[in-house]
C-alpha positions as CSV (number, residue, x, y, z in Angstrom):
1,M,137.7,80.1,150.5
2,L,138.0,78.8,154.1
3,L,139.7,81.7,155.8
4,I,139.9,81.9,159.6
5,A,141.3,85.1,161.2
6,L,142.3,83.7,164.7
7,P,141.4,85.8,167.8
8,A,143.1,89.2,168.0
9,I,142.1,92.5,169.7
10,A,139.8,94.6,167.5
11,S,140.9,98.1,166.3
12,A,139.3,101.2,165.1
13,A,137.9,101.2,161.6
14,P,140.3,102.9,159.1
15,D,139.4,106.6,158.3
16,P,137.8,107.3,154.9
17,A,141.1,108.3,153.4
18,Q,142.7,105.0,154.4
19,T,139.6,103.1,153.2
20,A,139.8,104.9,149.8
21,A,143.5,104.2,149.5
22,M,143.0,100.3,150.1
23,C,139.7,100.2,147.9
24,G,140.6,102.6,145.0
25,K,138.0,102.1,142.2
26,R,136.9,98.6,143.4
27,A,133.0,99.1,144.1
28,S,132.6,95.9,145.8
29,C,135.5,96.5,148.3
30,K,134.6,96.3,152.2
31,I,136.5,96.6,155.3
32,A,135.5,93.4,157.0
33,K,137.6,93.7,160.4
34,T,140.5,95.7,161.6
35,F,142.9,94.0,164.2
36,D,145.1,95.9,166.6
37,A,148.9,94.9,165.9
38,G,150.5,96.7,168.7
39,K,153.2,99.4,168.0
40,S,156.0,99.8,165.5
41,P,159.6,99.8,167.0
42,N,159.3,103.8,166.5
43,G,156.1,103.8,168.8
44,T,153.4,104.5,166.2
45,P,150.0,102.4,166.4
46,L,149.7,99.6,164.2
47,S,146.7,97.8,162.9
48,V,145.8,95.4,160.0
49,A,142.7,95.9,157.9
50,E,141.0,92.9,156.2
51,V,139.5,93.8,153.0
52,R,136.8,91.6,151.3
53,L,136.2,91.9,147.5
54,G,133.0,90.8,145.6
55,L,133.2,88.8,142.4
56,A,133.2,91.8,140.2
57,D,136.5,92.8,141.4
58,K,138.0,89.4,141.3
59,P,141.6,89.0,140.1
60,K,142.3,89.3,136.5
61,D,143.9,85.6,136.2
62,Q,140.9,84.1,138.1
63,E,138.0,83.7,135.6
64,Q,135.7,81.9,138.1
65,G,136.7,84.1,141.0
66,C,137.8,82.9,144.5
67,I,136.5,80.1,146.4
68,A,134.4,81.3,149.4
69,G,132.7,78.3,151.1
70,N,130.0,77.3,148.5
71,E,130.3,80.6,146.8
72,R,132.6,82.7,144.7
73,D,134.0,86.2,145.5
74,G,137.0,88.5,144.5
75,G,139.3,87.4,147.5
76,V,140.7,88.9,150.6
77,E,143.6,91.4,151.3
78,Y,145.4,92.5,154.2
79,W,146.7,96.0,154.6
80,L,148.9,97.5,157.2
81,L,147.9,100.7,159.0
82,D,151.0,102.3,160.4
83,G,150.2,105.4,161.9
84,A,149.5,108.1,159.4
85,A,151.6,106.4,156.7
86,P,149.6,105.4,153.5
87,P,148.3,101.9,153.8
88,K,150.6,99.0,152.7
89,Q,149.1,95.6,151.4
90,I,150.6,92.7,153.4
91,L,148.9,89.7,151.8
92,Q,146.4,89.2,148.8
93,L,144.6,85.9,148.6
94,C,142.4,84.2,146.0
95,N,141.7,80.5,146.7
96,D,141.4,78.6,143.6
97,G,141.9,75.3,145.6
98,Y,145.6,75.8,145.9
99,G,146.0,72.7,143.7
100,S,143.9,70.1,141.8
101,A,142.5,68.3,145.2
102,G,140.7,71.6,145.9
103,V,141.7,71.4,149.5
104,G,143.0,75.1,149.9
105,E,142.5,76.8,153.2
106,D,144.1,79.7,154.8
107,E,144.4,81.1,158.3
108,V,145.8,84.4,159.6
109,Q,146.9,85.5,162.9
110,V,147.7,89.2,164.1
111,R,149.8,90.0,167.0
112,P,151.9,92.8,168.2
113,N,154.1,93.7,165.1
114,R,153.6,90.2,163.8
115,F,151.5,88.7,161.0
116,T,151.2,85.0,160.7
117,H,149.5,83.4,157.7
118,W,148.8,79.5,157.5
119,Q,148.1,78.0,154.0
120,A,147.3,74.3,152.9
121,G,146.7,73.0,149.3
122,G,148.0,70.3,147.0
123,S,147.0,67.3,145.0
124,A,148.2,64.0,145.7
125,W,151.3,65.7,147.1
126,R,149.7,67.9,150.0
127,W,151.4,70.7,151.6
128,T,151.0,73.3,154.4
129,A,153.2,76.4,155.1
130,T,153.2,78.8,158.0
131,V,154.9,82.2,157.4
132,I,155.5,84.6,160.5
133,S,156.4,88.1,159.3
134,S,157.1,91.4,160.9
135,L,155.0,94.3,160.2
136,V,157.6,97.0,160.6
137,P,159.8,96.5,158.7
138,L,157.6,94.3,156.6
139,K,159.3,91.1,155.9
140,A,159.1,87.2,156.2
141,L,161.0,86.0,159.4
142,A,160.4,82.5,159.4
143,E,158.4,79.5,157.7
144,L,157.4,76.0,159.0
145,S,156.1,73.9,156.1
146,C,155.1,70.3,155.6
147,S,155.0,68.2,152.4
148,Y,153.6,64.7,152.0
149,H,151.8,62.2,149.6
150,D,148.2,61.5,150.9
151,A,148.6,57.8,149.5
152,A,152.2,57.1,150.8
153,E,152.3,56.9,154.7
154,Q,156.3,56.7,154.5
155,T,156.4,60.3,153.3
156,G,156.3,63.4,155.1
157,V,158.9,66.2,155.6
158,R,158.5,69.2,157.8
159,T,161.0,72.1,157.5
160,Y,161.7,75.2,159.3
161,I,163.6,78.1,157.9
162,D,164.8,81.3,159.7
163,F,164.9,84.0,156.9
164,N,167.4,86.2,159.0
165,T,170.1,83.5,158.8
166,L,168.9,81.1,156.0
167,L,169.4,78.5,158.5
168,A,167.1,75.4,157.6
169,R,166.3,72.4,159.3
170,S,163.9,69.6,158.6
171,V,162.6,66.4,160.1
172,A,161.4,63.1,158.1
173,K,160.0,59.8,158.9
174,D,161.9,56.6,159.0
175,S,160.6,55.1,155.8
176,R,161.3,51.5,157.1
177,L,158.6,51.8,159.5
178,K,155.0,50.3,158.9
179,D,151.6,51.6,159.9
180,L,152.6,55.4,159.9
181,D,150.0,58.0,159.9
182,V,149.6,60.0,156.8
183,G,151.1,63.4,157.0
184,C,154.3,65.0,158.4
185,P,156.1,64.4,161.8
186,E,155.8,67.0,164.6
187,W,158.4,69.7,164.9
188,P,160.6,69.1,168.0
189,S,159.3,71.2,170.7
190,G,159.4,71.5,174.6
191,P,161.7,73.0,177.3
192,G,165.2,72.6,176.5
193,K,164.5,70.6,173.4
194,S,167.7,70.8,171.1
195,F,167.4,69.8,167.4
196,S,169.2,66.5,167.0
197,A,169.8,63.8,164.3
198,E,167.0,61.7,165.9
199,P,164.8,64.2,167.7
200,A,162.1,61.5,168.3
201,K,161.6,57.7,167.8
202,G,161.2,57.1,164.1
203,V,161.9,60.6,163.3
204,Y,165.3,62.0,161.6
205,G,166.5,65.5,161.7
206,A,169.0,67.3,159.3
207,Y,170.3,70.6,158.5
208,T,168.8,71.4,154.8
209,L,170.8,73.0,152.1
210,V,169.4,76.4,151.1
211,S,169.8,77.9,147.6
212,P,168.8,81.5,148.2
213,T,167.6,83.9,145.7
214,R,170.5,85.5,144.2
215,G,169.3,88.3,141.8
216,E,170.8,89.1,138.3
217,K,174.5,87.9,139.2
218,P,173.5,84.4,140.8
219,D,176.9,83.0,141.4
220,V,180.0,83.7,143.2
221,P,182.7,84.5,140.7
222,M,185.9,82.6,140.4
223,G,188.4,83.7,143.3
224,G,185.3,84.9,145.3
225,T,183.8,83.9,148.6
226,I,180.3,82.8,149.9
227,G,180.5,85.7,152.6
228,D,177.3,85.9,154.8
229,C,174.9,84.4,152.4
230,V,174.3,81.1,154.0
231,P,175.0,79.9,157.7
232,S,178.2,77.9,158.8
233,M,178.5,74.4,160.2
234,T,181.6,73.9,162.3
235,T,183.6,71.0,163.8
236,A,182.6,72.5,167.1
237,G,179.4,71.3,166.5
238,D,177.6,74.6,165.5
239,D,174.7,74.1,163.0
240,G,175.7,70.4,162.5
241,F,176.1,67.2,164.0
242,V,179.5,65.7,165.4
243,V,179.1,62.2,164.2
244,F,182.7,61.0,164.8
245,G,185.3,62.2,167.3
246,T,184.9,64.9,169.7
247,A,184.1,68.5,168.9
248,A,186.9,70.9,168.2
249,S,187.8,73.7,170.5
250,R,186.8,77.1,169.2
251,A,190.6,77.8,168.3
252,Q,190.9,74.6,166.2
253,S,187.3,74.6,164.7
254,A,186.9,74.2,161.2
255,E,184.1,76.3,159.4
256,I,182.0,75.0,156.4
257,K,179.6,77.1,154.2
258,V,177.7,75.5,151.2
259,L,175.9,77.3,148.7
260,P,174.1,75.3,146.0
261,S,173.5,76.8,142.5
262,G,170.4,75.1,141.2
263,L,170.3,71.2,141.4
264,N,173.8,70.3,139.9
265,T,176.3,72.6,141.6
266,L,177.7,73.0,145.1
267,L,180.0,75.8,146.2
268,I,181.8,74.7,149.4
269,Q,183.9,77.0,151.4
270,V,186.3,75.7,154.1
271,H,188.1,77.2,156.8
272,D,190.4,74.8,158.7
273,P,193.0,76.2,160.9
274,L,194.6,72.5,161.2
275,A,194.6,71.7,157.5
276,A,197.9,73.4,156.5
277,D,199.9,71.5,159.4
278,Q,198.6,68.1,158.3
279,P,201.5,65.3,157.2
280,A,200.9,62.9,154.7
281,P,198.0,60.7,155.6
282,A,198.7,57.6,157.2
283,G,198.4,54.6,154.6
284,G,198.0,57.0,151.8
285,S,194.2,56.9,152.0
286,W,192.3,60.2,151.3
287,V,189.9,59.3,154.3
288,N,192.9,60.6,156.5
289,L,193.1,63.8,154.5
290,P,191.0,66.8,155.4
291,H,188.1,66.3,153.1
292,V,184.4,67.0,152.2
293,E,182.1,64.3,151.7
294,I,179.0,64.6,149.6
295,W,176.2,61.9,150.0
296,V,173.7,62.3,146.9
297,G,170.4,60.4,147.0
298,H,169.0,58.7,144.0
299,N,165.5,57.5,145.0
300,A,163.9,57.4,141.5
301,E,160.2,57.8,143.1
302,Q,161.3,60.9,145.1
303,Y,159.0,59.8,147.9
304,T,161.6,59.0,150.7
305,Y,164.8,60.4,152.0
306,T,165.7,58.5,155.1
307,H,167.7,55.2,155.5
308,L,168.3,54.9,151.8
309,P,170.0,51.7,150.7
310,L,173.5,52.0,149.1
311,T,171.9,51.3,145.6
312,E,170.3,54.5,146.2
313,L,173.2,56.7,147.5
314,L,176.5,58.1,146.1
315,Q,179.3,59.0,148.1
316,V,181.8,61.5,146.9
317,G,185.1,62.6,148.5
318,I,186.8,65.9,147.8
319,D,190.2,66.9,149.6
320,L,191.2,70.5,149.9
321,E,193.3,70.2,147.0
322,G,190.4,69.7,144.9
323,K,190.9,65.9,144.0
324,V,187.8,63.9,143.8
325,Y,187.4,60.3,145.2
326,R,184.5,57.7,144.7
327,G,183.1,56.4,148.0
328,V,180.7,53.8,148.6
329,G,177.4,53.5,146.9
330,R,175.9,53.3,143.5
331,A,178.0,53.7,140.3
332,G,177.5,57.3,139.1
333,V,178.9,60.2,137.4
334,L,181.3,62.2,139.5
335,P,181.4,65.8,139.6
336,K,184.2,68.2,138.1
337,V,185.6,70.4,140.6
338,R,187.3,73.9,140.4
339,R,189.3,75.0,143.3
340,W,190.6,78.3,144.4
341,Q,191.8,79.9,147.7
342,A,190.7,83.4,149.0
343,K,190.2,85.4,152.2
344,D,186.8,85.3,153.9
345,E,185.1,88.6,155.2
346,A,187.2,88.3,158.4
347,G,190.4,88.1,156.5
348,R,190.9,84.2,157.2
349,P,192.2,81.9,154.5
350,V,189.7,79.8,152.9
351,T,189.6,77.0,150.4
352,L,186.8,77.3,147.7
353,L,185.5,74.0,146.0
354,E,183.0,74.0,143.2
355,A,181.6,70.7,142.6
356,K,179.4,70.5,139.3
357,W,177.7,67.5,137.8
358,P,176.7,67.4,134.1
359,D,173.1,66.4,134.9
360,D,171.1,69.5,135.7
361,F,169.1,67.5,138.2
362,A,171.8,65.4,139.7
363,L,170.9,66.5,143.3
364,L,167.2,66.3,143.0
365,G,167.1,63.3,145.2
366,G,168.6,65.1,148.2
367,V,172.1,65.9,149.8
368,A,173.9,65.6,153.0
369,I,177.3,67.2,153.6
370,V,180.1,65.9,155.9
371,Y,183.4,67.5,156.8
372,S,186.3,65.5,158.1
373,Q,188.9,67.4,160.0
374,A,192.4,65.6,160.5
375,E,195.1,65.9,163.3
376,A,198.5,64.2,163.2
377,G,197.6,62.6,159.5
378,R,194.5,60.9,160.8
379,Q,190.8,61.6,160.9
380,A,190.0,63.3,164.0
381,R,186.3,64.3,163.9
382,M,183.6,64.7,161.5
383,V,180.7,67.1,161.3
384,S,177.7,66.3,159.1
385,T,174.3,67.9,158.3
386,T,172.7,64.6,159.1
387,G,173.1,61.6,161.3
388,I,175.7,59.0,160.1
389,V,175.4,55.5,161.4
390,N,177.7,52.7,160.0
391,N,178.9,55.2,157.4
392,R,175.4,55.8,156.1
393,P,173.4,58.9,156.3
394,L,170.2,58.7,158.2
395,Y,168.5,61.2,156.0
396,V,169.5,63.0,152.8
397,P,167.0,66.2,152.4
398,Q,166.2,67.8,149.4
399,I,168.0,71.2,148.7
400,L,165.4,74.0,149.6
401,D,165.4,76.3,146.6
402,L,164.2,79.9,147.3
403,Q,165.2,81.2,143.8
404,D,161.9,80.8,142.0
405,R,159.3,81.3,145.0
406,Q,156.7,83.7,144.2
407,D,157.3,85.5,147.6
408,A,161.0,85.6,147.0
409,D,161.5,89.2,147.4
410,K,160.4,88.9,151.0
411,Q,162.8,85.9,151.9
412,G,166.2,88.0,151.8
413,R,168.3,88.0,148.6
414,C,171.9,87.5,148.2
415,R,174.0,89.6,145.8
416,V,177.4,89.9,144.6
417,S,179.4,92.4,146.1
418,G,182.8,92.6,144.8
419,N,184.0,89.2,145.0
420,R,181.8,88.2,147.7
421,M,178.2,87.2,148.2
422,V,176.3,89.3,150.9
423,R,172.9,89.4,152.2
424,A,170.9,92.0,150.4
425,N,168.5,92.9,153.4
């Protein structure tokens, strides 16, 4: 295993009782390093111990042991030492190649009350993921990941998720360009750099839908609301791009939340203070009604998600009465929609629209969401999770599903409380 502990201030070695708690009966266990991790919010000193294991103590599911350069061993563990409290395991690593290409790598970094783990692996599809965690409390705070095909230069998506809010954003290459480098585009950075629909030349940005871990009762019950489980997009321009018209004032801003349930169902919650006052739409078109637009990607090869042609896109419109309309794009099955009204956690009236496709994987090719707010019976403004140019989405990112992740317990679960989804952490 190639594992690099990036520079950090060394700390005193654990005492014999702490070492015994970490090693237990594993005879090959050795304390390789101990890193100073500052202090906890309560002021107790923190450190992180790196524990190395010999081949005799390899994980039970690794018959050949863990890759350690040209040799094999029993892997490495990281333990939190929080004052006099019993040691707590932060991370257990056994590099089995992390994919058939055998390119597995790990790096760790310890800083005051922070632990950062970078990991790479894959096969033809390569990936990297950097997870930043707090030590006290011990939980993941954010992740920056990259996924690309090593033989397809036009692929490459980099995604950042804030686990406190479940706000996710991603950037992808313009798939029409030639002579691209293999890999992912860089994450937008620099003083005053704001996230945009085109943060760099040849790169498109989007707010990515997140399906959170949802426990034993995974779905919002009929009549319920999404609660604080996912972030809001507003027509004032919060966590979305105003792609038509001008941003609404705070008093008139509509708020939209989208909770995916797997890859065939979207629960959409809308609070629009202007919707009840809208007259019949001019010309009778649904476009002039307050409505949601769902853009679904249908790239059969699942390689690219930017600038898809209409033959690989389906536009679905749903008004706030729950009526479904076919927009532009390919012929495809429209979702069935259930509608109900409720009050959100702030006591405001909201409309819930549950759009469900019969195909369990209907949304596998990526999704973009648009909300159109109306004034005086006409379309006034549109806010979108992606850039829209000439009535086409620039980028339809895949849904980020946390439900089946091995580290899902660290990511902040949602649960049903009464008729509302709430954050569990």
